[in-house]
N, C-alpha and C positions, 0 to 999 in steps of 0.2 A: 151349184147353189148358191145361190146369190144371198149377201149382207145386206141385211137390211130393219131398221127400228119395227119394232113390232108397237109396241105402246109397254111391252110388260119388263118387269126386272127382275132376272134370276140370280140370283145368291145361292154359293155353298151353305153348308153349314156351318163352318168356320166362320166367314163373315158374317153370319148373320151374332155366333158367340163374340165375335169382336165388337160388333153394335152394342151388343147389351152390354159385354162391359164397359167401353165409353157412358152408356145412359148412367149405369148405376155408380160411374167414378164424378160425373155431373153431379148425380146426384148427392150423393155423398162430398163433394166439394161444397154445396148450395146448403148441405145440413149445416155442416160444419161454420158457414158464416154467421148463421142463426145464431150458433151454440157460442161463439165469440161477444153476443151481444154483451151488452152492457148491465153491469151487475146491478141488484135491488137494491135501493136505498138504506144506507148503515143502520141498523137497529141493535138493541140490548139480546138479540139470540143469537149475533153474531160470537158474543163471547162465551168461553168455554163454562163448562158446570165450576161450580164455586170461581168462580171468577166475579169482580166487580165491576160493575158499568160506570162511564160518566158519558151523558149525553149533552150536545150541544145544539142548537141549530137559528139564534139570534141572528139576525140579519135586516139591511133596514134596506131602503133604496130613496134615494133626493135627500134634501135638507142641506141648510147652507152650510152646519157643520160636518155634510159630508168631502169623502175628497174629489167629487167629480170624476171627470171622464179620466183615465189614467194619459197622462199629457196633457190633458187640458184646465179649461176655467175650474174651482170649485162648483158644488153642486147647487140648487137654490132650492126655498120652498122646505116644507116642514117634511121631515125625516119622518118616514112612517115603516114601522114593521112589518116584515114578510117573510122572514124566519123560514128563509128555503136552503140554507147552507146544512148539510147535518154531519154530525162528527160522533162516530161510538168512540172510548177509549175500555178496552178493558185491562185489568190487573191481576194478577193473581201469586201468590207465593208456589215455588217449585221445588222450597227446600227453607232450610234454616237461616242459609245466605243466598237465596238466589230467588229472582221472581223474573216476572212475565208482561210486560205491556206491550201494548199493541192501539193504532188508530187507525181507522177508515173514515173517509169523506166522501160526502159528493154534491153537487149543485144542480140547479136547472141546465144551464150550458157553461161553458166552456169557461176554466178557471183563466182570468187577463192578469194579477199577480198574486201570491197569498204567500204565508208562513204556517205553520200546525205545530203546535208544541204539545209532545205529553210527558210530563211528569210525572216526579214522587216527591209528594212531601214527606220528609221524616216527623213525624209526630211527635217524638223526643223533643227534635231541636229546632224544630217548627222551619228547615232551611229544605230545599231541593237540590239535595245531592245527585240524583239523576236528572235528566233532561234530554230529550229527545225531539227530533224536528224533523219536517216533512218542508221542504223549501222548494219554492215556483217563483224566481225573481222574474223569469219571463212568462210565467203563466203554463197553461197546461193546454194541448187540444183536447184534452180529454175529460170529463165532468167528474171526475172520480179517483180513488186512489185509496194507498196502505204504508204502510211499515209497522214494524215490528224489531222488538230489542229484547234479548234475554240479558237481564242486570244481576251487578254482585248488591247485598244488602247487607246492615249490618247486623250480626245476631242481637235479638232480644228487642228489637228495637219494631214499630209499627210503622205503617207507610200508606198514603194516600195516592190517590192517582187527581193528577187535574190534566183538563185538556183546554185550550183556548189557543188563539191564533187570530189575524187578520188578512185581509185583502180583498181583492175583488172580484167580478164574476158575471156572466151575461146571465143575465136572466128571463121569465117567460111575461113579456110587455103587458102590462094589467093598467097604466095610467100613470103610475108612478116611478113608470122609467127601467130602460132598458137593461141598467148596471144595479148588482144587486154589491152592498158591503159587508163584512165585519169584521171585528177592532176586539182588541182584548181585553179595551176595558168600554164603562159606561160613560160616556161623554153625551152629556145634558139627554134629548128624548132619544139617543141612539142607546141600545140594548149592546151587552157584551157578550161576546160568542167564547164561554166561559163555563166549566162545570165540572163539581170535582164525584168521587165516587163518594159512594154513603157513609163512610167510615173508615177507621183506621184498621188495619187489619197486616 
């Protein structure tokens, strides 16, 4: 009997099972890549029940008072509020002398440089005994991040959360410039990226 190609592919049941496993594995890997997609922008819903929230989103593009592109000349023209960097801080007491604070942030594009603080103000002393920070001196390829800390509190004292920070990020261009900026204090017509939780607790 001569051996020749008939145009038909004959496969054993074991081979079919093997291909099915490979196909399912490929589908799982594909689904996994979608599952690791960017999270939704932070919101007050990210805070646990009975925790207070501090929300900040004030940012700007352009402006002579702006720092300009990293490593380049200062910005020009009038600063324009674009409100694109979102940050949500959460604070809650977990005991008589313990608490927990968190911070999540996101931007339209990658972060060029930045530092974000989440702090507790002691409402009795008006000082900040607790300061945590997320620091990105070389930026971040991702356009989101988060941090958290369990903190020690003074018994009988109440506290208020503050989030703030400064830096620059890539934004969706709409004529105001491709770089967005945020800063800890208001300068001229540029807003401050800062917010306090609603009350001392």
